[in-house]
N, C-alpha and C positions, 0 to 999 in steps of 0.2 A: 198321268198321261198328259203330255203337252201336245196340243193340237193347234194348227194355224187357223186363223180366221177364214182362210180360203177353204180349208177342209171342213170347218164348221158350217160354212155357207153351203157347200156341196151336200153335206149330210142333211141340213135343214131343207134344202130344195128336194132331195130325194125322199125325205120323210116329212111331208107337210104336217105341222102340228108339233114337231120337235124343235126345241130351241136349246140354247146353251147358257148356263149361268156359272158364275164362279163360286167355288168353295174355298176354304182356307188352303187346301192342298192342290186343287186343280179345277178345271172346268168340267162340267157334267151335263149330260143330256137330260132334259126334262120334257114332260108332256104338258104343253101349255094349258089345254082345257082342264086337265086334271089338277094342275098346280103341283104335281109330284114329279120327282126324279124317276127316270125309267127304271132304275134298279129298285126303287121303292115299290113300284107297281109289280115288277117281277117277283120281288120278295113276298108281297101279299098274295099273289096268285099261287106261288109255290107253297106257301104256308096253308092256304085254304084248300088247295087241291083241285078246284074246279071253277069253271067260269060261272056256273050257276050259283055256287056258294059266294063267290066274289061279288056277284051282282046283288045277292041278298044282304050281305054283311058290310058292304062298302058303298061309297058313292062313285066308284070307278066305272065309267061307262064301257060298254062293249067295244065301242070305237077306240077309246083310249087304251084299253087292254090290247086290242089287235095292233095298234100302233106301237106300243111298248114291246110286244112280242116280236113284231117284224124288225124293229131296231135291234133287239136282243139277238135275233137270229143272224143278223148281218154283222154285229159287233159283240160277239159273246165274251171275248177276253176283257173288254172294257167293263161290261156289266158284271161279270164274275168277279173282277177285281173289287168293284164297289160292294158287292154282296159279301165277299170275304172280309173286307175292311169293317163291315157293319156287324159281323159275327164276333162280338166281344163278350167274354164271360165276366162274371163278377170278379173272379180271380185275376183276370187280365186287368180289370179296372183298378183293383186294389194294388196290384204290382206297379201299375203306372202312376197311380195317385194314392200313395200310402195314407194320407190324411183323410181320404174320402169317407171312411167308416170309423166312427168313434168307438173306442173300447169301453165305453161307459155302460 
């Protein structure tokens, strides 16, 4: 997803605590205090299934989770795209990188 710096600024203004950083493929939203991408917080929340469990098992604060969830609610396509891109199976990796696993 290509986003102008004007759009990034508007999103950062609308969601204080969200900033943007570059990856090899695109720019991505991250939660500054958590030091994690929004999609990573959403992924952890979905995997653990509850705010209480997330609080017990991670260092993600309630405020950071609420911020990530609010951003996700507003821009679900962006976050879903990142979540999907991260769901890579071992078979996918072997197909992309045949030399990854040695046959020894």
